[in-house]
C-alpha positions as CSV (number, residue, x, y, z in Angstrom):
1,M,82.7,105.2,104.8
2,Q,79.5,105.2,102.8
3,F,77.4,104.7,106.1
4,Y,78.9,108.1,107.3
5,R,78.2,110.1,104.2
6,N,75.5,112.8,104.3
7,E,72.3,112.6,101.6
8,E,74.0,115.1,99.3
9,R,77.0,112.9,98.7
10,R,74.8,110.0,98.0
11,N,73.1,112.0,95.2
12,V,76.5,112.8,93.7
13,D,77.7,109.0,94.2
14,D,74.7,107.8,92.6
15,G,74.5,110.0,89.7
16,Y,71.7,112.2,90.6
17,T,69.6,108.9,89.3
18,S,67.2,109.0,92.5
19,I,66.0,112.7,91.6
20,S,63.7,113.4,88.8
21,F,64.3,116.2,86.4
22,P,61.8,117.6,84.1
23,F,63.9,117.2,80.8
24,L,65.6,114.4,79.1
25,Q,68.7,112.9,80.5
26,I,72.3,113.7,78.8
27,V,74.6,110.9,78.8
28,S,77.8,112.0,80.4
29,P,81.3,110.6,80.6
30,D,82.4,109.3,84.2
31,F,84.1,111.9,86.1
32,F,87.0,111.6,88.0
33,I,89.9,113.5,89.9
34,K,93.5,112.4,89.1
35,A,96.2,114.0,91.3
36,D,100.1,113.5,92.2
37,L,100.1,113.4,95.9
38,N,102.4,112.5,98.4
39,K,101.1,110.5,101.9
40,T,101.0,113.8,103.6
41,M,98.8,115.3,101.1
42,L,96.6,112.1,100.7
43,A,96.0,111.9,104.4
44,G,95.1,115.7,104.2
45,Y,92.7,114.9,101.8
46,L,91.0,112.0,103.2
47,N,91.0,113.9,106.7
48,S,88.8,116.7,105.2
49,C,86.3,114.3,104.0
50,S,83.3,114.8,106.0
51,A,82.4,111.1,106.2
52,V,85.9,110.4,107.9
53,Q,84.7,113.2,110.4
54,K,81.6,111.6,111.4
55,F,83.4,108.1,111.5
56,V,85.8,109.3,113.9
57,S,83.1,111.3,116.1
58,K,81.2,107.7,116.2
59,N,84.0,105.4,116.8
60,N,86.8,107.5,118.5
61,Y,89.6,106.7,115.9
62,N,90.7,107.7,112.9
63,P,90.8,105.1,110.0
64,V,93.1,107.3,107.8
65,K,95.8,106.5,110.5
66,M,95.3,102.7,109.9
67,L,95.3,103.2,106.2
68,L,98.5,105.1,106.4
69,E,100.3,102.7,108.4
70,K,99.4,100.0,106.1
71,I,101.1,101.7,103.2
72,K,103.8,102.9,105.2
73,R,106.4,100.3,103.7
74,H,105.1,100.6,100.3
75,W,105.1,104.4,99.8
76,S,107.7,106.7,101.3
77,M,106.8,110.0,102.7
78,N,108.2,112.3,100.0
79,E,107.1,110.3,97.1
80,F,104.6,111.2,94.9
81,R,102.2,108.8,93.3
82,T,99.2,109.4,90.9
83,V,95.8,108.9,92.9
84,T,92.5,109.0,91.0
85,F,89.3,109.4,92.8
86,H,85.8,108.6,91.1
């Protein structure tokens, strides 16, 4: 998906290191999002990503559907799991 991300997202992913700022850098901890999700919520989150939408537009299929199919037998529909996004 990284090839389908927009430039602004790349800045976030690289910690804004490609942009020079006129002040000293402050070392910060890694940031992440941790949430308890079921498969429907995970699919909704992933499908809301602009990179997924660009991928679907260029390739005419949704990779999220493939992911959900692969995890189907390991994760029941109403089961909640803790998911961490970095």
